[in-house]
C-alpha positions as CSV (number, residue, x, y, z in Angstrom):
1,Q,-27.0,3.5,-1.7
2,V,-29.8,5.7,-2.0
3,Q,-33.3,4.2,-2.1
4,L,-36.8,5.6,-2.5
5,V,-39.9,3.6,-1.7
6,E,-43.4,5.0,-2.4
7,S,-46.5,3.8,-0.9
8,G,-50.1,4.9,-0.7
9,G,-51.5,4.4,-4.2
10,G,-54.6,2.7,-5.1
11,L,-58.1,2.9,-6.6
12,V,-60.1,6.2,-5.6
13,Q,-63.2,7.7,-7.0
14,T,-63.4,11.0,-8.8
15,G,-63.4,13.8,-6.4
16,G,-61.7,11.7,-3.8
17,S,-58.4,12.2,-1.8
18,R,-55.3,10.1,-1.3
19,K,-52.0,10.6,0.2
20,L,-48.9,9.2,-1.2
21,S,-45.8,8.7,1.0
22,C,-42.1,8.3,-0.1
23,G,-39.5,7.1,2.2
24,A,-35.8,7.6,1.6
25,S,-32.8,5.8,2.9
26,G,-29.0,5.6,2.2
27,G,-28.3,9.3,3.3
28,T,-29.8,12.4,4.8
29,F,-32.0,14.3,2.6
30,R,-32.6,17.4,4.3
31,N,-30.4,19.6,2.1
32,Y,-31.8,18.1,-1.2
33,A,-35.0,18.9,-3.3
34,M,-37.5,16.1,-3.6
35,A,-40.3,15.9,-6.1
36,W,-43.0,13.8,-7.4
37,F,-43.4,12.9,-11.1
38,R,-46.3,10.8,-12.8
39,Q,-46.2,8.7,-15.9
40,V,-48.8,7.0,-18.0
41,P,-47.9,4.5,-20.6
42,G,-46.8,6.0,-24.0
43,K,-46.3,9.5,-22.5
44,E,-43.5,11.3,-21.0
45,R,-42.7,11.4,-17.4
46,E,-44.6,14.6,-16.1
47,F,-43.6,16.8,-13.1
48,V,-46.3,17.0,-10.5
49,A,-44.8,18.9,-7.6
50,G,-41.5,19.5,-5.8
51,I,-40.2,20.8,-2.6
52,A,-36.7,22.4,-2.2
53,W,-34.4,21.9,0.8
54,N,-35.8,25.2,2.4
55,G,-39.4,24.1,2.1
56,G,-40.2,26.1,-1.1
57,T,-42.7,24.3,-3.3
58,R,-43.7,24.1,-6.9
59,Y,-46.6,22.5,-8.8
60,A,-47.7,21.7,-12.2
61,D,-50.7,23.9,-13.3
62,S,-52.7,20.8,-13.6
63,V,-52.6,20.0,-9.8
64,K,-52.4,23.5,-8.3
65,G,-54.9,24.0,-5.7
66,R,-55.5,20.2,-5.6
67,F,-52.2,18.6,-4.6
68,S,-50.0,19.5,-1.7
69,I,-46.4,18.4,-1.2
70,S,-44.7,18.3,2.2
71,R,-41.7,16.7,3.7
72,D,-40.6,15.5,7.1
73,N,-36.9,15.7,7.4
74,A,-36.7,13.7,10.6
75,K,-38.2,10.8,8.7
76,N,-36.5,11.4,5.5
77,S,-40.0,11.4,3.8
78,V,-41.8,13.3,1.5
79,Y,-45.8,13.2,0.9
80,L,-48.1,14.1,-1.8
81,Q,-51.6,15.0,-0.5
82,M,-53.9,14.7,-3.4
83,S,-57.5,16.1,-3.3
84,S,-60.3,16.5,-5.8
85,L,-58.9,13.7,-8.0
86,E,-59.9,13.4,-11.5
87,P,-59.6,10.6,-14.0
88,E,-56.8,12.5,-15.7
89,D,-54.8,12.1,-12.5
90,T,-54.5,8.3,-13.1
91,A,-50.9,7.4,-13.6
92,H,-47.8,5.6,-11.9
93,Y,-46.5,8.2,-9.2
94,H,-42.8,8.2,-8.7
95,C,-40.8,10.3,-6.2
96,A,-37.3,11.6,-7.0
97,V,-34.4,13.3,-5.1
98,D,-32.0,15.7,-6.6
99,V,-28.7,15.3,-4.7
100,D,-27.2,18.6,-5.9
101,Y,-26.7,20.3,-2.6
102,R,-29.4,22.9,-1.7
103,S,-30.2,23.2,-5.6
104,V,-33.0,25.1,-6.7
105,L,-36.1,23.3,-7.4
106,H,-36.2,21.7,-10.9
107,T,-39.1,20.3,-12.8
108,L,-37.1,18.4,-15.7
109,S,-36.8,14.9,-14.6
110,E,-33.4,14.7,-16.1
111,R,-32.3,16.9,-13.1
112,Y,-33.1,14.2,-10.6
113,D,-30.7,11.5,-9.6
114,Y,-32.6,8.8,-7.7
115,W,-36.1,7.5,-8.3
116,G,-38.5,5.1,-6.6
117,Q,-40.3,2.3,-8.2
118,G,-43.4,4.1,-8.2
119,T,-47.1,3.6,-6.8
120,P,-50.1,3.4,-9.0
121,V,-53.0,5.6,-8.8
122,T,-56.1,5.0,-10.7
123,V,-59.2,7.5,-10.4
124,S,-62.4,6.0,-11.4
125,P,-65.0,8.0,-13.3
């Protein structure tokens, strides 16, 4: 059974940095796209960044130049390095995997099959 576990969230000041990690188990994920989404209460889940099986990346406009996604296939892990954080980045961050073999990188949450419970990030003004 596929499980995703995020870690690294917490409280950070505006302008600060934080690195989120997501460990996957229950399979081998090198051939699958993985992504980070975020959600705040009362709003839709929002795509943040994704990384394809071949290392191609995609970012939401709101985080381009500030966030960086990477993966370590040997560790079945994906990471989100966040810099220049703003209060608007405050959210619950979830990682997700699309188990469609070598799929193109999607930004719609409906295209992802498995999700972690998430880790909260709070950016103080």
